[in-house]
Backbone as CSV, one residue per row, in Angstrom:
resi,resn,N_x,N_y,N_z,CA_x,CA_y,CA_z,C_x,C_y,C_z
1,MET,119.131,112.637,135.399,118.113,111.603,135.233,118.664,110.185,135.693
2,LYS,117.924,109.572,136.253,118.729,107.790,136.737,117.090,107.169,137.071
3,ALA,117.205,105.959,136.416,116.063,105.189,136.248,115.618,104.595,137.721
4,THR,114.357,104.268,138.167,114.126,104.022,139.452,114.468,102.878,139.691
5,LYS,114.222,101.731,138.467,114.000,100.500,138.695,115.702,100.112,138.051
6,THR,116.800,100.135,139.068,117.637,99.920,138.611,118.472,98.227,139.201
7,PRO,119.492,98.134,138.437,119.989,96.759,138.985,120.982,96.785,140.287
8,ASN,120.776,95.875,141.431,121.305,95.633,142.261,121.901,94.522,142.806
9,LYS,122.482,94.029,143.943,123.438,92.699,144.092,122.334,91.677,143.829
10,ASN,120.940,92.011,144.385,120.499,90.897,144.784,119.114,90.370,143.517
11,ASP,118.857,91.968,142.870,117.505,91.728,141.791,117.796,92.757,141.146
12,CYS,116.963,92.707,139.823,116.389,93.934,139.159,115.507,94.029,138.886
13,THR,114.213,94.910,139.009,112.917,95.057,138.865,112.507,95.741,137.068
14,LYS,111.784,94.950,136.623,111.904,95.436,135.030,111.213,96.811,134.701
15,ILE,111.933,97.205,133.598,111.059,98.688,133.543,110.601,98.122,132.287
16,GLY,109.494,98.445,133.925,108.643,98.282,132.826,108.134,98.590,131.588
17,LEU,84.456,93.825,96.172,84.433,93.121,94.617,85.669,93.271,94.459
18,GLY,86.277,92.383,95.219,87.751,91.767,94.551,88.485,92.696,94.887
19,ARG,89.024,92.617,93.412,90.532,93.694,93.602,90.075,95.102,93.318
20,ILE,88.937,95.098,92.893,88.642,96.801,92.640,88.365,97.826,93.739
21,LEU,87.571,97.059,94.567,87.209,97.511,95.931,88.389,98.008,96.927
22,PRO,89.312,96.983,96.742,90.261,97.580,98.000,91.616,98.429,97.302
23,ARG,91.342,98.203,95.883,92.126,99.103,95.431,91.392,100.794,95.168
24,LEU,90.017,100.732,95.547,89.175,101.931,95.647,89.473,102.429,96.799
25,ASP,89.214,101.683,97.685,89.533,102.334,99.520,90.614,102.804,99.532
26,SER,91.820,102.481,98.975,93.340,102.860,99.157,93.608,104.260,98.566
27,THR,92.887,104.279,97.766,93.184,105.705,97.159,92.347,107.465,97.760
28,SER,93.166,107.805,97.595,92.759,109.408,98.509,91.995,110.104,97.782
29,ASP,91.469,109.656,96.277,90.413,110.392,95.544,89.403,109.259,95.369
30,ALA,89.172,108.594,96.486,87.928,107.221,96.524,86.872,108.060,96.277
31,PRO,86.467,109.303,97.068,84.884,109.323,96.891,84.374,109.832,95.662
32,GLY,85.467,110.506,94.723,85.056,110.928,93.196,85.054,109.483,92.086
33,LYS,85.759,108.442,92.600,85.794,107.491,91.990,84.773,106.366,92.496
34,LEU,84.106,106.438,93.602,83.060,105.971,93.878,81.813,106.146,93.308
35,ILE,82.050,107.542,92.657,80.513,107.828,91.904,80.325,107.030,90.615
36,PHE,81.537,106.538,90.303,81.680,106.027,88.751,80.976,104.658,89.139
37,LEU,81.850,104.178,90.339,81.465,102.344,90.305,79.730,102.373,90.924
38,VAL,79.093,103.502,91.367,77.772,103.253,91.511,77.029,103.729,90.672
39,LEU,77.521,104.653,89.610,76.343,104.759,88.333,76.867,103.177,87.347
40,TYR,77.737,102.829,87.640,77.835,101.387,86.856,76.850,100.430,87.424
41,ILE,76.898,100.449,88.587,75.974,99.529,89.066,74.513,99.923,88.795
42,LEU,74.251,101.145,88.985,72.653,101.730,88.475,72.451,101.357,87.297
43,GLY,73.359,101.409,86.445,73.411,101.090,84.854,73.281,99.355,84.547
44,ALA,74.065,98.977,85.434,73.617,97.569,85.149,72.133,96.911,86.106
45,ILE,71.646,97.644,86.885,70.198,97.349,86.873,69.262,97.894,86.110
46,LEU,69.866,98.682,85.523,68.624,99.479,84.798,68.540,98.599,82.970
47,ILE,69.581,98.148,82.836,70.092,97.229,81.998,69.231,95.609,82.083
48,TRP,69.253,95.491,83.075,68.737,94.136,83.201,67.056,94.178,83.360
49,ASN,66.683,95.565,83.873,65.423,95.359,83.622,64.651,95.781,82.278
50,THR,65.504,96.150,81.505,65.167,96.597,80.266,65.877,95.526,79.117
51,GLN,66.464,94.965,79.617,67.176,94.055,78.221,66.128,93.259,77.349
52,ALA,65.109,92.807,78.267,64.061,92.401,76.915,63.985,93.098,75.796
53,ASP,63.220,94.099,76.204,62.662,95.211,75.467,63.770,95.657,74.383
54,ILE,65.054,95.992,74.847,66.016,96.000,74.207,66.438,95.131,73.111
55,ALA,66.219,94.061,73.053,66.243,92.915,72.333,65.540,92.581,71.268
56,ALA,64.044,92.958,71.830,62.944,92.743,70.936,63.113,93.892,69.731
57,SER,63.605,95.251,70.200,63.691,96.409,69.182,64.659,95.974,68.049
58,THR,65.177,95.460,68.393,65.959,94.810,67.177,65.437,94.351,65.997
59,GLU,64.570,93.606,66.413,63.858,93.255,65.378,62.741,93.523,64.762
60,LYS,62.450,94.901,65.011,62.101,96.268,64.135,63.208,96.808,63.292
61,ILE,64.139,97.003,63.470,65.077,97.142,62.432,65.852,96.229,61.260
62,GLU,65.539,97.029,60.232,65.629,96.176,59.180,66.898,95.932,58.575
63,TYR,67.658,96.645,58.670,68.967,96.625,58.620,69.943,96.808,59.619
64,ILE,70.739,95.776,60.338,71.174,96.052,61.238,72.778,94.830,61.467
65,SER,74.191,95.335,61.703,75.076,94.396,61.834,75.083,93.373,62.191
66,PRO,75.514,92.226,61.859,75.276,90.909,63.210,75.878,91.515,64.221
67,ILE,77.117,92.322,64.402,77.840,92.363,65.711,77.066,93.249,66.675
68,ALA,75.941,94.295,66.009,74.976,95.144,66.495,73.813,94.298,67.409
69,GLU,73.388,93.381,66.757,72.373,92.839,66.704,72.751,91.843,68.155
70,PHE,74.247,91.177,67.851,74.348,90.389,69.095,74.507,90.814,69.989
71,ALA,75.225,92.112,69.974,75.517,92.787,71.393,74.029,93.568,71.735
72,ALA,72.779,93.779,70.969,71.716,94.371,71.607,70.909,93.212,72.121
73,LYS,70.957,91.545,72.067,70.227,90.506,72.266,71.371,89.910,73.714
74,ASN,72.071,90.391,73.733,72.876,89.951,74.771,73.898,91.263,75.622
75,ILE,72.358,92.376,75.807,72.979,94.063,75.903,73.667,93.734,77.500
76,PHE,73.251,93.020,78.429,73.392,92.818,79.738,75.104,92.194,79.971
77,VAL,75.400,91.408,79.392,76.632,90.836,78.994,77.488,91.714,78.704
78,THR,77.136,92.439,77.371,78.053,93.331,76.777,78.303,94.333,77.424
79,TYR,77.244,94.955,78.823,77.524,96.442,79.086,78.299,95.934,80.065
80,LEU,78.447,94.454,80.945,79.044,94.309,82.387,80.746,94.386,81.648
81,ILE,80.502,93.770,80.374,82.251,94.011,79.718,82.619,95.414,79.808
82,VAL,81.768,95.949,78.610,82.808,97.178,78.149,82.756,98.211,79.550
83,ALA,81.311,98.364,79.876,81.274,99.279,81.059,82.706,98.909,81.947
84,GLY,82.560,97.486,82.769,83.390,97.145,83.458,84.972,97.875,83.310
85,ILE,85.061,97.413,81.937,86.593,97.628,81.866,86.977,99.430,81.807
86,ALA,85.633,99.946,81.513,86.349,101.219,81.408,85.991,101.890,82.702
87,VAL,85.223,101.136,83.594,85.032,101.696,85.113,86.308,101.401,85.639
88,THR,87.138,100.503,85.590,88.369,99.614,86.235,89.355,100.621,85.915
89,ILE,89.272,101.118,84.389,90.513,102.034,84.205,90.629,103.549,84.948
90,LEU,89.313,103.853,84.807,88.663,104.921,85.818,89.473,104.972,87.196
91,ILE,88.849,103.644,87.947,89.641,103.483,89.049,90.936,103.672,89.721
92,LEU,91.735,102.725,88.635,93.119,102.375,88.745,93.965,103.853,88.227
93,THR,93.228,105.086,87.483,93.796,105.768,86.841,93.708,106.822,87.976
94,PRO,94.669,107.684,88.726,94.783,108.520,89.539,93.861,109.739,88.940
95,ILE,92.777,110.693,89.585,92.330,111.443,88.958,93.069,112.657,89.147
96,GLY,93.356,113.516,87.914,94.367,114.349,87.858,95.553,114.137,87.590
97,LYS,96.055,113.213,87.177,96.911,112.048,86.645,97.905,113.557,85.458
98,ARG,97.021,113.668,84.495,97.614,114.645,83.546,98.285,116.078,84.263
99,SER,97.480,116.367,85.117,97.942,117.773,85.596,98.615,117.721,86.921
100,VAL,99.349,116.469,87.254,100.268,116.057,87.601,101.656,116.112,87.074
101,GLN,101.282,115.592,85.778,102.196,115.568,84.903,102.830,117.173,84.326
102,ASP,101.756,117.935,83.995,102.348,118.635,83.779,103.043,119.744,84.633
103,GLN,102.496,119.821,85.769,103.396,120.386,86.915,104.909,119.991,86.718
104,LEU,105.211,118.644,86.900,106.334,117.998,87.317,106.886,118.800,86.170
105,LYS,106.226,118.805,84.863,107.483,119.061,83.614,107.995,120.505,83.834
106,SER,106.886,121.385,84.450,106.637,122.687,84.612,108.015,123.242,85.816
107,ILE,108.374,122.352,86.252,109.386,122.612,87.143,111.072,121.474,86.673
108,GLY,110.404,121.149,85.399,111.794,120.737,85.034,112.185,119.102,85.574
109,LEU,111.559,118.333,85.954,111.629,116.899,86.376,110.999,116.327,85.139
110,VAL,112.398,116.109,84.389,112.188,115.333,83.199,113.268,114.486,82.748
111,ASN,113.425,113.173,82.292,114.473,113.000,81.599,115.523,113.631,80.535
112,ASP,116.358,112.893,79.793,116.970,113.609,78.557,116.268,113.714,77.534
113,ALA,115.151,112.667,77.636,114.141,112.623,76.176,112.955,113.711,76.655
114,GLU,112.834,114.381,77.771,111.893,115.114,77.940,110.900,114.445,78.250
115,ALA,110.858,113.337,78.875,109.694,112.162,79.562,109.252,112.717,81.048
116,VAL,108.248,112.863,81.220,107.647,113.261,82.619,107.570,112.074,83.388
117,PRO,108.025,111.845,84.588,107.536,111.063,85.254,105.677,110.803,85.414
118,GLU,105.530,109.499,85.093,103.878,108.952,85.422,103.549,108.738,86.696
119,LEU,102.180,109.196,87.261,101.322,109.217,88.263,100.813,107.716,88.204
120,LYS,101.620,106.520,88.842,100.674,105.332,88.440,99.741,105.024,89.622
121,SER,99.785,105.690,90.591,98.677,105.456,91.971,98.757,106.201,93.040
122,LYS,97.841,106.844,93.639,97.919,107.753,95.128,96.938,107.098,96.327
123,ARG,97.580,106.557,96.944,96.659,105.604,98.262,97.171,106.364,99.727
124,LYS,96.685,106.130,100.292,96.543,106.659,101.750,97.550,105.179,102.575
125,ASP,98.386,105.947,103.416,99.350,104.869,104.046,98.574,104.179,104.988
126,LYS,98.490,103.002,105.096,97.956,102.063,106.100,98.491,102.308,107.507
127,LYS,99.696,102.657,107.555,100.298,102.973,109.374,99.984,104.571,109.233
128,ASN,99.468,105.242,108.531,99.238,106.654,109.252,98.653,107.419,108.304
129,PRO,96.857,107.431,108.432,96.150,107.700,107.194,96.344,109.160,107.001
130,ARG,97.489,110.206,107.606,97.405,111.212,107.135,98.184,111.782,105.727
131,ILE,98.911,110.501,105.693,99.950,110.397,104.694,99.636,109.559,103.558
132,SER,99.491,110.526,102.050,99.559,109.945,100.788,100.086,109.248,100.384
133,ILE,100.597,108.300,99.729,101.845,107.752,99.085,101.522,107.888,97.644
134,TRP,102.410,108.799,96.916,101.969,109.352,95.443,103.154,108.221,95.157
135,GLU,102.759,107.156,93.657,103.563,106.492,93.702,103.908,106.638,91.886
136,PHE,105.323,107.067,91.215,105.439,107.613,89.870,106.380,106.458,89.279
137,THR,106.562,106.580,87.985,107.427,105.975,87.551,108.755,106.909,87.219
138,SER,109.741,106.145,87.533,110.922,107.212,87.598,111.563,108.135,86.215
139,GLN,111.540,106.907,85.240,111.414,107.747,83.898,112.868,107.479,83.798
140,GLY,113.527,106.876,84.800,115.158,106.981,84.351,115.785,107.970,84.982
141,ILE,115.058,108.805,85.944,115.494,110.091,86.715,115.930,109.576,87.643
142,PRO,117.240,109.634,88.360,118.046,109.220,89.718,117.294,109.795,90.766
143,LEU,117.164,108.989,92.210,116.487,109.570,93.237,117.114,110.538,93.765
144,LYS,118.433,111.153,93.422,118.956,111.973,94.288,118.196,113.281,93.642
145,VAL,117.956,113.179,91.569,117.294,114.671,91.666,115.861,114.569,92.098
146,TRP,115.326,113.498,92.678,113.863,113.854,93.298,114.380,114.456,94.085
147,LYS,115.067,114.228,95.190,115.119,114.574,96.603,116.039,116.193,96.441
148,ASP,116.646,116.530,95.346,117.448,117.808,95.147,116.088,118.886,94.719
149,LYS,115.122,118.226,94.278,114.147,119.078,93.915,112.515,118.593,94.643
150,LYS,112.950,118.480,95.831,111.834,118.310,96.983,110.880,119.562,96.944
151,GLU,111.720,120.636,97.304,110.798,121.971,97.663,110.188,122.647,96.184
152,ALA,110.516,122.119,95.327,109.835,122.623,94.072,108.865,121.510,93.914
153,ILE,108.889,120.230,93.989,107.730,119.438,93.875,106.420,119.420,94.964
154,GLU,106.953,120.124,96.092,106.036,120.673,97.338,105.093,121.596,96.534
155,THR,105.991,122.510,96.209,105.059,123.650,95.294,104.266,123.445,94.443
156,ALA,104.956,122.366,93.477,103.792,122.355,91.935,102.762,121.623,92.528
157,LEU,102.989,120.424,93.538,101.806,119.738,93.955,101.024,120.092,95.328
158,ASP,101.348,121.171,95.567,100.668,121.655,96.755,100.652,120.391,97.672
159,ILE,102.304,120.148,98.417,102.183,119.083,99.567,103.145,119.554,100.192
160,THR,103.053,118.748,101.618,104.305,118.527,102.237,104.990,117.370,102.089
161,ILE,106.405,117.339,101.928,106.790,116.054,101.833,107.196,115.190,102.602
162,ALA,107.462,114.280,103.251,107.538,113.216,104.668,108.756,112.735,103.984
163,LYS,109.080,112.023,103.016,110.031,111.380,102.318,109.871,110.739,101.106
164,ILE,111.006,110.828,100.359,111.006,110.422,98.836,112.167,109.123,98.770
165,LYS,111.786,107.914,98.172,112.193,106.649,98.296,112.018,105.982,97.272
166,ASN,112.665,104.795,96.738,112.226,103.982,95.164,111.044,103.086,96.009
167,GLY,110.104,102.874,95.082,109.571,101.615,95.201,109.765,100.416,95.250
168,SER,109.412,99.464,94.347,109.888,98.080,93.772,110.857,98.341,92.805
169,GLY,111.961,98.348,93.113,113.095,98.984,92.367,113.101,100.264,92.157
170,LYS,114.272,100.410,91.246,115.022,101.772,91.034,114.004,102.138,89.983
171,SER,112.831,101.390,89.045,111.859,102.404,88.121,110.997,102.834,88.814
172,ARG,110.436,102.639,90.199,109.427,103.130,90.584,109.746,104.432,91.789
173,VAL,109.250,105.574,91.949,109.410,106.686,93.188,108.446,106.719,94.011
174,LEU,108.615,106.386,95.263,107.358,106.979,96.339,107.339,108.318,97.087
175,ILE,106.540,108.893,96.571,106.422,110.342,97.740,105.227,110.453,98.628
176,HIS,106.001,109.968,99.808,105.022,110.430,101.229,105.001,111.582,101.320
177,ALA,103.912,112.103,101.444,103.241,113.581,101.941,102.165,113.641,102.402
178,VAL,101.540,114.801,102.506,100.750,115.187,103.329,100.038,116.639,102.457
179,PRO,99.053,117.033,102.869,98.744,118.348,102.154,99.062,119.517,102.905
180,ALA,99.342,120.078,101.785,100.268,121.709,102.380,99.902,122.446,103.378
181,VAL,98.439,122.213,103.178,97.742,123.161,104.532,97.617,122.092,105.724
182,SER,97.895,122.493,106.971,97.808,121.756,107.991,96.597,121.466,108.435
183,ASP,96.760,120.128,108.839,95.306,120.235,109.915,95.485,119.540,111.413
184,LEU,97.169,119.563,111.648,97.139,119.303,113.051,96.842,120.635,113.928
185,PRO,96.586,120.479,115.201,95.869,121.412,116.110,97.281,122.140,117.037
186,ASP,97.020,123.091,117.249,97.955,124.129,117.950,98.469,123.534,119.384
187,LEU,97.593,122.750,119.668,97.981,122.322,121.103,97.100,121.193,121.175
188,ILE,97.593,119.927,121.792,97.245,118.701,122.200,97.424,118.656,123.887
189,LYS,96.347,118.382,124.295,96.162,118.014,125.520,96.724,117.124,126.091
190,TRP,97.496,116.819,127.404,98.147,115.627,127.901,96.957,114.385,128.481
191,LYS,97.181,113.430,127.562,96.712,112.317,128.133,97.868,110.803,128.341
192,ASP,97.059,110.312,129.363,98.416,109.078,129.348,98.516,108.320,128.383
193,LYS,97.540,108.207,127.559,97.753,107.510,126.169,99.038,107.457,125.556
194,TYR,99.418,108.458,125.832,100.784,109.219,125.059,102.119,108.612,125.483
195,LEU,102.009,108.500,126.730,103.434,107.487,127.220,103.502,106.372,126.420
196,SER,104.708,106.099,126.210,104.829,105.129,125.391,105.267,103.612,125.881
197,THR,104.846,102.825,125.664,105.163,101.527,126.245,106.684,100.797,126.227
198,GLN,107.467,101.672,125.538,108.869,101.021,125.766,109.847,101.804,126.515
199,SER,110.788,101.129,126.875,111.333,101.325,127.994,111.676,103.147,128.233
200,PHE,112.307,103.657,127.387,112.696,105.214,127.519,112.433,105.991,126.782
201,MET,111.164,105.610,125.928,110.993,106.535,125.044,110.042,107.275,125.347
202,LEU,110.207,108.699,125.089,109.880,110.230,125.514,108.826,110.954,124.381
203,ASN,107.785,111.083,124.690,106.676,110.973,123.115,107.054,112.925,123.501
204,LEU,107.202,113.663,122.549,107.108,114.680,122.487,106.030,115.819,121.863
205,GLY,105.515,114.992,121.056,104.379,115.329,120.209,103.720,115.122,119.211
206,GLU,102.879,115.593,118.336,102.582,114.872,116.569,102.857,115.514,116.003
207,SER,103.489,114.667,114.794,103.783,115.671,113.709,102.700,114.901,112.425
208,PHE,102.866,115.472,111.296,102.158,114.907,110.127,102.614,113.196,109.601
209,THR,103.688,112.628,110.185,103.860,111.306,109.758,103.841,110.912,110.988
210,GLY,103.156,111.152,112.251,102.957,110.349,113.605,103.504,111.268,114.694
211,SER,103.812,110.055,115.802,104.554,110.634,117.057,105.909,111.327,116.865
212,VAL,106.141,112.367,117.528,107.901,112.806,117.512,108.256,112.118,118.739
213,THR,109.521,111.682,118.719,109.722,110.885,119.901,111.451,110.773,120.544
214,VAL,111.900,110.822,121.122,113.301,110.800,121.666,113.423,109.190,122.520
215,ASP,114.290,108.609,121.966,114.665,107.324,123.002,115.923,107.667,123.667
216,LEU,116.018,107.657,125.049,116.879,107.921,126.113,117.851,106.620,125.765
217,ALA,117.253,105.479,125.503,118.226,104.447,125.026,119.178,104.627,124.330
218,ARG,118.792,105.412,123.174,119.960,105.458,122.328,120.476,106.686,122.298
219,VAL,119.553,107.839,122.508,120.082,108.966,122.402,119.991,109.743,124.262
220,PRO,120.810,109.205,125.070,120.945,109.479,126.628,121.221,111.201,126.871
221,HIS,121.605,111.576,125.971,121.713,113.319,126.018,121.526,114.019,125.304
222,ILE,120.538,114.865,125.667,119.489,115.763,125.249,120.191,117.498,125.274
223,LEU,119.948,118.174,124.158,120.478,119.687,124.399,119.206,120.649,123.710
224,LEU,118.418,121.296,124.484,117.632,122.249,123.998,117.886,123.514,123.698
225,GLY,117.770,123.977,122.538,118.069,125.225,122.420,116.862,125.851,121.636
226,GLY,116.763,127.551,121.825,116.240,128.475,121.114,115.812,129.590,121.638
227,ALA,115.179,130.743,121.149,115.018,131.967,121.309,114.073,132.287,122.877
228,THR,113.823,133.196,123.329,113.376,133.388,124.548,111.938,133.437,123.993
229,GLY,111.150,132.642,124.833,110.040,132.230,124.929,109.271,131.082,123.587
230,SER,110.400,130.756,123.143,110.110,130.353,122.209,109.598,128.431,122.529
231,GLY,109.560,128.442,123.807,108.924,126.824,124.497,110.066,125.820,125.260
232,LYS,111.183,126.299,125.700,112.653,125.277,125.838,112.082,125.075,127.205
233,SER,111.633,125.634,128.395,111.190,125.212,129.414,110.052,124.436,129.763
234,VAL,109.037,124.446,128.633,107.859,124.023,128.357,108.550,122.649,127.691
235,LEU,109.237,122.569,126.827,109.252,121.642,126.361,110.222,120.216,127.439
236,LEU,111.093,121.161,128.172,111.843,120.170,129.231,110.867,119.598,130.233
237,LYS,109.961,120.484,130.657,109.204,119.844,131.643,108.139,118.577,131.089
238,LEU,108.050,118.698,129.740,107.193,117.558,129.099,107.886,116.445,129.264
239,LEU,109.790,116.591,128.913,110.190,115.523,129.012,110.496,115.000,130.417
240,LEU,110.605,115.818,131.057,110.728,115.387,132.904,109.256,114.611,133.217
241,MET,108.501,115.121,132.652,107.131,114.480,133.451,107.216,112.836,132.456
242,HIS,107.484,112.880,131.781,107.445,111.536,130.824,108.251,110.837,131.659
243,ALA,109.465,111.137,131.978,110.606,110.435,132.857,109.620,109.958,134.120
244,ASN,108.894,110.925,135.242,108.777,110.813,135.840,107.153,109.680,136.061
245,LYS,106.803,109.971,135.264,105.575,108.899,135.077,106.065,107.821,134.459
246,LYS,106.830,107.420,133.822,107.639,106.238,133.545,108.585,105.599,134.760
247,GLY,108.373,106.093,135.599,109.365,105.438,136.844,110.404,105.925,137.548
248,ALA,111.074,106.640,136.890,112.488,107.584,136.873,112.689,108.379,138.050
249,HIS,113.503,108.246,138.565,113.926,109.737,139.637,114.120,110.861,138.849
250,VAL,114.060,111.759,138.804,113.875,112.705,138.354,115.096,113.677,139.387
251,CYS,116.060,114.581,138.779,117.172,115.204,139.639,117.414,116.400,138.616
252,ILE,117.217,117.926,139.301,117.039,118.939,138.292,118.140,119.889,139.133
253,ALA,119.164,120.534,138.818,119.689,121.204,139.094,118.988,122.481,138.858
254,ASP,118.630,123.710,138.968,118.382,124.751,138.682,118.998,125.901,139.897
255,PHE,119.485,126.846,139.417,120.473,127.993,140.227,119.628,128.979,140.019
256,LYS,118.439,128.899,139.699,117.715,130.103,139.820,116.620,130.016,141.206
257,GLY,116.689,128.776,141.605,115.832,128.865,142.664,114.868,127.939,142.699
258,GLY,114.672,127.245,141.811,113.649,126.603,141.251,112.025,127.385,140.751
259,VAL,112.215,128.459,140.718,111.488,129.378,140.334,110.302,128.974,139.181
260,ASP,111.016,128.368,138.189,110.276,127.955,137.287,109.530,126.806,137.268
261,PHE,110.065,126.068,138.355,108.896,124.729,138.936,107.982,124.786,139.956
262,PRO,106.888,124.465,140.127,105.813,124.644,140.861,106.046,123.850,142.125
263,PRO,105.484,123.869,142.728,105.628,122.804,144.303,105.532,121.519,144.327
264,VAL,104.950,121.081,143.209,104.657,119.700,142.916,105.656,119.005,142.183
265,TRP,106.628,120.128,141.520,107.709,119.489,140.924,109.033,119.083,142.061
266,HIS,108.782,120.224,143.492,109.862,119.593,144.154,109.310,118.670,145.127
267,LYS,108.189,118.249,144.841,107.638,116.928,145.637,108.122,115.767,145.144
268,GLU,107.947,116.016,143.583,108.103,114.582,142.853,109.237,114.398,142.320
269,CYS,110.559,115.072,142.598,111.636,115.492,142.184,112.841,115.682,142.893
270,ARG,114.231,115.332,142.520,115.037,115.916,143.841,115.827,117.073,143.398
271,MET,115.630,117.938,143.556,115.992,119.475,143.140,116.918,119.999,143.572
272,CYS,118.293,120.738,142.951,119.436,121.115,143.699,119.858,122.621,143.209
273,PHE,119.637,123.671,143.879,119.778,125.288,143.992,120.943,125.717,144.205
274,GLU,121.897,124.503,144.678,123.375,125.664,145.108,124.541,124.644,144.344
275,GLU,125.839,125.192,144.337,126.876,124.208,143.764,126.926,122.911,144.603
276,GLN,127.147,123.367,146.001,127.704,122.044,146.794,126.964,121.042,146.796
277,SER,124.994,121.178,146.666,124.072,120.293,146.404,124.406,119.480,145.160
278,THR,124.812,120.029,144.447,125.099,119.865,142.926,126.070,118.925,142.721
279,LEU,127.063,119.424,143.046,128.308,118.479,143.286,128.063,116.993,143.658
280,GLU,127.090,117.078,145.052,127.014,116.180,145.859,125.991,114.764,144.906
281,LEU,125.327,116.022,144.138,124.521,114.406,143.610,125.496,114.285,142.125
282,LEU,126.022,115.014,141.492,126.996,114.233,140.519,127.920,113.102,141.000
283,THR,128.343,113.204,142.270,128.939,112.358,142.870,128.100,111.130,143.014
284,GLU,126.893,111.231,143.388,126.133,109.899,143.918,125.993,109.635,142.114
285,LEU,125.693,110.190,141.237,125.290,109.704,140.019,126.486,108.771,139.724
286,THR,127.411,109.707,139.921,129.083,108.601,139.067,128.992,107.487,139.732
287,GLU,128.937,107.170,141.368,128.883,106.096,141.566,128.093,105.016,141.330
288,GLU,126.973,105.817,141.429,125.494,104.789,140.938,125.793,104.239,139.191
289,LEU,126.736,105.044,138.204,127.016,104.387,137.144,127.992,103.717,136.984
290,GLU,129.072,103.751,138.120,130.193,102.463,138.039,129.488,101.339,138.915
291,ARG,128.608,101.345,139.768,127.789,100.136,140.017,127.378,99.265,138.815
292,ARG,126.431,100.222,138.210,125.626,99.590,137.203,126.613,99.144,136.294
293,LYS,127.952,99.477,135.978,128.856,98.891,134.874,129.544,97.926,135.202
294,GLN,129.465,97.821,136.545,130.070,96.440,136.781,128.992,95.132,137.006
295,LEU,127.743,95.564,137.414,126.634,94.349,137.374,126.577,94.013,136.011
296,LEU,126.293,94.961,135.078,126.208,94.650,133.459,127.619,93.572,132.989
297,LYS,128.427,94.127,133.449,129.888,93.728,132.969,130.117,92.032,133.412
298,ALA,129.759,91.914,134.770,129.515,90.667,135.509,128.422,89.497,134.528
299,ALA,127.386,90.203,134.330,126.067,89.619,133.654,126.637,89.635,131.817
300,GLY,127.246,90.315,131.617,127.637,90.263,130.153,126.812,90.137,129.300
301,LEU,125.874,91.990,129.769,124.999,92.448,129.207,125.017,93.716,128.674
302,PRO,124.589,94.167,127.351,125.080,95.640,127.140,124.452,96.894,127.827
303,ASN,122.968,96.697,128.516,122.292,97.608,129.051,121.391,97.282,129.833
304,ILE,120.503,98.429,130.803,119.783,98.090,131.835,118.344,97.278,130.969
305,ASP,118.136,97.668,130.131,116.862,96.482,129.308,117.184,95.540,129.220
306,HIS,118.319,94.674,128.765,118.889,93.415,128.782,118.855,92.565,130.125
307,TYR,119.041,93.569,130.879,119.966,93.184,132.326,118.250,92.810,133.009
308,ASN,117.591,93.764,132.808,116.394,93.467,133.502,115.404,92.456,132.597
309,ALA,115.424,92.013,131.421,114.904,91.061,130.814,115.445,89.546,130.883
310,ALA,116.783,89.890,131.691,117.406,88.287,131.733,117.567,87.975,133.167
311,THR,117.063,88.906,134.345,116.769,88.408,135.649,115.310,89.105,135.989
């Protein structure tokens, strides 16, 4: 495969509620916690409308402690403070925290003192909503141990882990994961929006963590392998179609006579079916490679992207 936009002697064309609400919104169990917040607000409205009656009722009680009397006469403020603290704790504490710790203990993820990592938060990844970020205290357990127990953690928490890394320092561990049950479609129909804006970045498909890509500028050689019927030819055609749509000259050597490629491929690509035509193509590509090397050397630039940007 060689780029259409190649450097030449004359020019080169470019290839072209303050703190609580944000926290609530970022948690994956937000719907359940939203109920607590709604109940808190409804309770505040109810007490606001009945606070005068509550305060008057204390006058009828013969024996009442000063603290209780103060709380009753200032019931609205008391409610906001006490219930507000309770709701804040509920929102900031991940639902199922104790269950998570029990599951981690069951797989032996404990330190020498038998202390279990504590789940501090569970939130959606801002860059990829499919992924939940589980933040734990490490309890002094090295990151390597977490990674060694990756499969056990996946089974215990019913998740598929994308990566495990330290958070803010080694005292915190972040697990980026998705639910164990896949919600990815079996087939994604092609749309031109999947073309990457980067020079030679080709999109292979979608995974839980985002697009699966290959950058030919970094990995110029690709070997596709697999059993019969596993999709090698489909993947190859996908890569070649991407390259063609991004303005590259696609050259195909196929000693089966091109039977796997419909007529449109013969029109859009350079096809070689015999040894002699393939050798001629390789000779041309070698000469083109040498020409480019000399141009890049003279310009003092490492690759075609830098060359295009400078000219």
